[in-house]
N, C-alpha and C positions, 0 to 999 in steps of 0.2 A: 773943282777940287777944293776941299776945305784945307784946314791946317793939318800938318803931319809932324810927327816926331820921329826922327831917325838919327842914327849915329853918323858922325863925320870924322873920319880918321885921317890923321896926318902921317905920311910916311917919309923916309929919308930920300931915297931915290928908286924905290921899287913899288910905287903905287900901281903901276900897270900890271906887274906880276901878281901883286896881292889881289887886285880886283878881278883879274882873270881866274885866280884860284877861287875866290868867293863865288864867281859865276859858275864854276865847276861844282861847288858845294850846293848852291841854291837854285841854279838855273836862272833864266830871265834874260833881259836885254841890258847890255852894258854899253854906255856911251862914254867916250874919253875925249877930252880936249887938252891940247898941249899949250905950254906957254908960248911956243913959236907961232901957233895959230892966231894969237892975239897980240903979237909983238914982233920983235926981230927974229926972223926964222934962223939966222946964223949966230945968234947970241949963245954963250955958254948956258947949258941947261934948257935950251929951246925945246928939246924933245921930252922934257919932264912933264908930268901930268899936272895941269892947272886945275882941272875938275873932272872927276869921274862919278858916274851915277849908275848903280845897278838897281833895276826895278824887277822884282821877282814875281813869278806866278802866284805865290802865296801872299803877295801884298807887302812884302818887306822892301824897304828902300835903304840902300847903303851908299854913302857918298865918301869920296876921298880925294886927296891931292898929295903931290910931293911937297915937302916943306921948301918954300922959296929961300934962296940964299940970304943969309943974314938973320933968319928967324930960327929960334930954337925949338926943340921938341924933346920929350923924354919918352922913350919906347915903353909902351904897355901900361903906364900908370895914370894916363890922362883919360882913359875911356874903358868902360866895360860895356859890352853889348849883351842885352838880355833877350833871349828867345823863350817864349812861353806859349802854352796852349794844351790841347788835349789830344792831338794827333801823335800818338806814341811812336808809330812807325816812322813818320816824317822827322820828328825831332830826334829820334835815335840815329837816323841816317845822317842828319846834320852833325850830331855829336861825333859819330865815327869818323867823318871826313875832317872835321875841325881838329880832332885829337891826333890825326896822322902827322907825325913830326912835331907835335906840340907837347906841352907839359900839363898833365892833369893835376889840379890841386885838390879837387873834391870829386871823387868818382861819381858817375851818374848812377844813383841808386835811391831807393825809397828812403825818405827822411821822416823825422818825427812828426811833421805836419801832414804826412800822408801822401805827399807828391814825390815823384822822382826828381832829383835835383843834382846837377853837377856843375863844376867850374873847370875851365881849361884855358891855358894860354896857347894860342895857335903858333905855328912856326914863324909867323911874322911879328910875334910879341903882343898880339891883341888878346885881351881877356874876354872870355865869353862865359855867360851863365845860361844854363838851360833848365827850365822847370816844366815838367810834364804833370798836368793835373791828374790827381788820383781819382779813383771811383768815389762818387759822392755818397755819403752815408745818408740814409733817410728811411 
């Protein structure tokens, strides 16, 4: 496998819930390792997610963890995940699921550049952009 580019999202204490939600959106295989698996099983926060990885049938990879004690994070403004392509049905389905309980900042609709584009912050505070390629002129 060559290099890959994928988002890595830091959550406060709900990485497991968030990653299970994203598995429901995109499908695929989710693996989760806890801090306790690699340290003191009885320590505070041992059941927190040290590393989670979702590999989807469409080839997307999403990684996440709970923020370790003592480290800071700011919800939503440190990452935006971009999904793009020309499979309108698939991308509309992702949009519908991500928007449930979220806040749409740009409705998914045709833009001046000819593509459909939308932006939404999901219920976990993660920002998403979806771009669906328009019909090519020629």
